N, C-alpha and C positions, 0 to 999 in steps of 0.2 A: 390348549389349542388343537384343533382337528389337523391332521396331515393326511394329504391325499396324494397319490401318483396320478401325474396327468399326462396327457399327450398335447404337445405344443406346437403349433403351425404358425408361419408367417403370413402376414396379409399386407397388401401395398395401397389399400383404400386412403384416397387422398384426404378425405375428411376424417379419417379415424386415425392420424398420425401420432396423438397422443392417447389412443385409446386400447385398453387391454380388453378383449372380449372373452367372457366366461359363460360357460353354458349354465343353464337355469339349476340343472342338478347339482353341478359344483358349488355354486354359490350357496345352495342350501346346505350342503355338507361341510363347507367352511364357516357357514353362519356369518356371511358377509352381509352387512346392512344394505338395503335396496336403495339408499340416499347417502352413499358414503363420499360424494365428491371424488377429489383426487387422493389416491392412496399410494404411500411409498412402496416401491418394489425393490427388494434387494436380492443380489444372488453374487456371492463372493464379497469382493470389495466394492463393487459398483452398485449404484442404486439409482433410480429415476422415480419421477412422480407421473403417474398415469391416470385418467379417469377408467372407472371400470363399468364396464357396459354388457349387459346380460345378452345372451343367445338363446333362442329357443331349442335347445339341444339337450338330450338326455344323458349322454355319457360325459363323463369328466374330461372336458377339453378346453383349451385355452388359445386363443388367436391374438398373436402380438404382432403390431407394425414392425416391418424390417428394421427400420430406423432405431426403435427402442431395444431390440434384440442386439443390435450392434453397439448401442450404448451399455449394455450388459455385458457385451463379450460373448454372447451366446450365438449358436449356429443360425444362419438365416435359411434353413431348412426343418422339417418336422424332427421332432425328439422327444423324449420322455424325461421327466423329472418330478420330483416331490415339490408340494406347495402347501404351505400353512399361512393362517391368517392370525395376526395378533390384533385382537381387538382393541386393547389398551391404548396402542400405539399406532393403531390404522396401518399395520405393515403387512405387506405380502412378502413371505421369505420363499425364494426357489433354491433347491438344493436340498442337503449339502453337496459340495463339490470336492471330490476325492482325486489325487493324482499320483503316478508312479514316476520317480525320477530316474532316468537310466541312460545309456548311450544308444546310439544307432549308426548304421553304415547308411550315410547319405548318399552314396552310389547306388545302393539297392532299389529296385523297382519291381515290384511293389515293395514299400516300405517295411522293413522288419525291425524287431528289436532283439535279433539273435536268440540266444538260448533261453530267454524269459518272453519271447514273443507269444506262445502258446498260453503261458500263465498271465500275461497281460490280458488276452482275449478273454480268459475264465474271470479276471477280475471286472473286465467290461460287463460281462453277463451278469455276474452276481450284482453288480451296480445297477444295471437295468432293472433288475427283479425287484430292488429297493427303491427304485425312484432317485438314484443318486447320480449325478453327473459325473462321469469318470474320463480321465484323459491320461496320456503318457507325455512325458517332456522330457528335454534334455537340457542340461545347465545354460546352453547358448540361448534357450527359449525363454529363459526367466527375464523379465523387466519389471521394474517398480511400477510403473504406470500400466502398461499392457503386456500380456504374454502370450505365446503360442503354444500350441499343444497337439497332440494326435489323438482324435476320437474314432472309434470303431464304426465305421457306416458300411452297410452293404458288403460285410465281411472284409473290408480293406481298411487300413489306416489312412485317415485323411487329415491333413494339416489346417487348422484353422485358428482364429481367436478364441481364446477361452478365458473364463472367470479366474481369478487367483484362488487357489484351493482353500478348503476348510482343514485338510489333513493331507499329509505327504508321506508316501512309504519310499525310503531311499533305497534303491536298487542299483546305485552306481557301482562298477566292478573296478574302477581304477581308484588306488590309493592316492595317486598323483593328483587325480581331479579333485579328490577329497580333502587335500591340502592347499588347493588353488585359492587365490583371492575371490574369483567368482563365487567359489562355494562358500567362502566366509561371507561375502555380501549377501548372498541369497539366504544364508541361514540367519544372519543377523536381521534381516527384514522379517524373516518367519517369526523370530522371537519377538520382535517389535510389535507385530501384528497379532501376538498369540495364535500362531498356527504351528499345531505339533506336527513335527516330523520324526519320524522313528526309524530305528537301526540307522542312527545319523552317522556312524562311522564303523570302521573295521575295528576289531579288537585283536592284536596279535597274540600269537601262541603263549608268548613268556607272560603278558598282561594277565590272559584268563588263567595260567597256571598260578600266578601269584594271587589273584582273587580267590580262586578255588582252594588253595593250600591253606588260606587263612582261615577257612571253615574247617573246624576240627572233625566234623562228622564226614566231611568229603575226603579227608587226607587218605584214609584206608584204601580209597579206590584210584589215587593218583601214582603211576608209575614215577620213581625217582627221576626228577628233570632238573638240569642245570642250564643256564645260559653259559654259553663258550665265550669267556673272556679271556682265557689263556690257553696255552698249551697244557698247563698242569691239571686244568678242570678235565679237559677232554681224557687226558691220560688215565685220571682217577676213576673216571666212568669206565673206560675201557677195561682196566685192570678189574673193576669191582663186578662186572657182570659179562656172562658169556658172548651176549650181543647187545648193541645198543643202536639207536637210531638218531641221525642227524636231520633235523627239520628246519628249514628257513622260517623265521618267527612271522613273517609276511606271507608265507607260500599258501597255496590252496590247490584243490583237486589231485593231489598226491604229487604234486611236482616237485623236483630237485630233492628229494628224500633219499638218504643214504643209510645203509646198514652195515654196520662194523661187526664183524665176529672175529674172536681170536681163539687160538689154541695153542699147543706147545710147538706147532709149527710155524706159527706167526700170525698174520692177520689177513683177513678178507673183507675186501671192500666191494659191496653190492651196490648198484646204482639203478633204480627202476627207470625204465624207458617205455614209450608206447611199442617199441618192438620186442622188449623182453629184458634180460639182465645184461649188464655190463660189469664183468667180474674182474677185479685185479688182486693179486696177492703181494704181500709185503712181508720182508723178513723182520722187520723191526717196526716200533712204533714211529720212531723218527721219520722213517722213510714214508710210512703212512701219512704222517702228519704234514710233511713237505707237498705230498700229493694234494691233501685237502686244503692247505694254506690259502692258495689263490681264490678258492671259493668261499670261505668263511671269512677273508678279509674284504671280498666284496659286499656281503650282507651278514647280518646277525642271524645266528643259529642257536637252536637248544640242542641239548644231547640228552636222550631219554632212555631210560631202562628199557630194553627189549624183554617182553612178557612172553611165555610160551603160549601162545593163544589157541583157543580151541579152532580146528579147521572144519571144512565142510568139503567132502570129497577129496580130500587132501589139498584143499585151496585156503588161503587165509580167510578169515570172515570177521565182518565187524557188524555194528547196528547202527542205522541213522534213525534217530526219534527226532521228529519235528515238534518244537513246542511253540504255542502262541499264547499271548497274554489275553486275558478275558477283560481285566479291567486294571486299576493302579496296583493291585497286589496278588492276583489270581492268575495262575497259568494253568493251561490245559495241554493234552497231547492230541495233535491232529492227524499225525501219520507215524508208523513204526514199521520199518523193514529191515530185513538182513541183507548184507552186500556180501558177495563172495568173489574173490578175486579172479581174474582171467589167468590162464595158464601162463607160468613163468613171471608172476607178478607178486610183489609182497605187500601190495597196498589193494585195497577192495574198492577204491573209486569207480564210479561209473565211466568217468572220464578215461580211465585206464583199461577199459573193456570188462569191467566188472558185471555182475548179473544181480538181479533182485530175486528175493525169495521172502515169503512170509517168514516171521519170527518163529512161528508155531511149528513150520516145516523145517526150517533150519535148525532148531533145537530138537526136535523129536528123534533125529538121527542119532544123538548122543546122550540123550536123557529119557528116562520114563516121563511119561505124560504129566504126572503131578509135579515132578520136579522141574519140567520145562515150563509149566505153567507158573510155578514159583518164581523161576529165573525172569521169565518175560514181566511179571509184576514188580519185581526189583530193579529191572532196567528202566520201568516207567517211573518209579517212585524216585530214582536217582536223576533221572533226567529233569524232573520237576524240580527237585531241590538244586540241581546245577542252574536251571534257568532263573529261579528265585534268588540264589546267590548272585549271578552275573547282572540280573536286571536291577538288584538292590545297590550294588557296590561297582558299577562299571562307570558310573558318573554320566550317563547318556540316558536317552529314551529307547528301550528296544521292545518290540513286539513279537519278534520271531527269532528263535535259535535252532540251528541244525546241530544236534549233538550226537556225535559219535562214540559209541561204547564198543567194547569187546569183552569177551569172557574167557578164562583160561580153562583147562580141561576138568578143575574141580567145581566149576560153576561160579567162580568169583568174578564179579565185573570190574572193568578197568576204565578209566576216562582216558580216551584217546585225544580227542580235540572238540572245539565247538566254533562253529561257524555263523557269523552274523549276516552273511547273504548267502545262505544255503542253496545248493543246485536245486532246480526245478525238475530235474530228471530222475531223483532218488525218491520217488514217490509211487507206491502202489496204485495203479489206475483201476478202479472198480466199475466205472461206468464212463459214458461219454460226456458227462456232466462236468461241471466245475468240481475240481478236487477239494477236499476239507480244508487244506491250507489256505485257498482262494478266498473261501466263504470265512474262514477265521480273520482273515487281513482285513477283510471289509467290515466285518463286525467290529473289530478293534477301532478301525477309523471311525465308524459310527459312534462308538464310545468316546472315542477322544475328542470329536468335534462338539460333541454335546457338552463333555466335561470343560473343555477350554472355553466354549461360548459363555456357560454359566460363570466361569471364573472371571471373564472379562466385564461381566455386567455387574 
């Protein structure tokens, strides 16, 4: 089947209500028969029957009556999309249709999708280049019969009816929403219609640790980690290491992380905030534990061995490696940067005021060029192994991981954490065009839509 990227425009001709007008050049490219009668036209789950009429135009153009566009849940204004013709079934296929699921602030005007708005615009740009119909939608926009979404038109998000998607990238940031009945109903519908949706849920820190620690080749890179189930667990870790970190298993962006240090004089509790450190001293572990108890009773925490990590200009540093799936088994690295913490912070997250550097620059201040290059390659290899392990054993479909690594003064890498909804601010921007991770997401959507379509036939 030949596939063409085309411009579609609406028409309102009274006598052409059931007609789709196709330019002469496009008919030849698609190898459409000149006497095909009515053909079936499909976009998403919607289909119509229409007579194909030839127009004497040279560029690849299609004109569709507004009523037919509405039946296909497509915009009643000009847009670009791919088209292909299946001669065996006399079928015109429009699409594929890709969508991002996220949240929005209904009060904002113009409409914005918050921290991932720019990224969604880049996805829209990549989709346009490939003739993919792209939109963003929220959980409340999904309905089994017809759904709404937001398409990018004239540089603004515009709400309209949209076709059901061929593939969905889940960028919901709320764990509560992911556990809601509405989310369950939507994903059940996707499964029924063989619509792939990826990064389908959050993985908590303890779940990630258990998966990675079951892979023997990854255990040398994992700090000692325990789930805090009792006072005894925390006490044993505090006594075992000069410093430990307490992290909520469902935390993100470096929020609610505590560092406990102990010496002969007692214990020091360090809590990172946007404004700096909150330091508290305790003479005994019992006193320290009583202070922490209200917090660790409210949500689950892990306690993790504190590693003496390599610093950059006397500030803590880690590395964010973005991994994307190529197909059902292969992963690639799309982006890799060093993150250096702000002053008076012990986490390097950009949300906490951290800064971005190239890994080469960050490592060259502490290592010779050849050793820095070796460490960089080791970080990449380790990231791919982590992505492969989580992709295989997490029990869901994942196409993107944000992997946070660090190294100690000897150059040994350590796995800090893995994010299934990685921040879109922690990427080095080398041009004004779409970043590599946006192109990788669209390529994976293309792979999934083709694979699942073949599976369902």
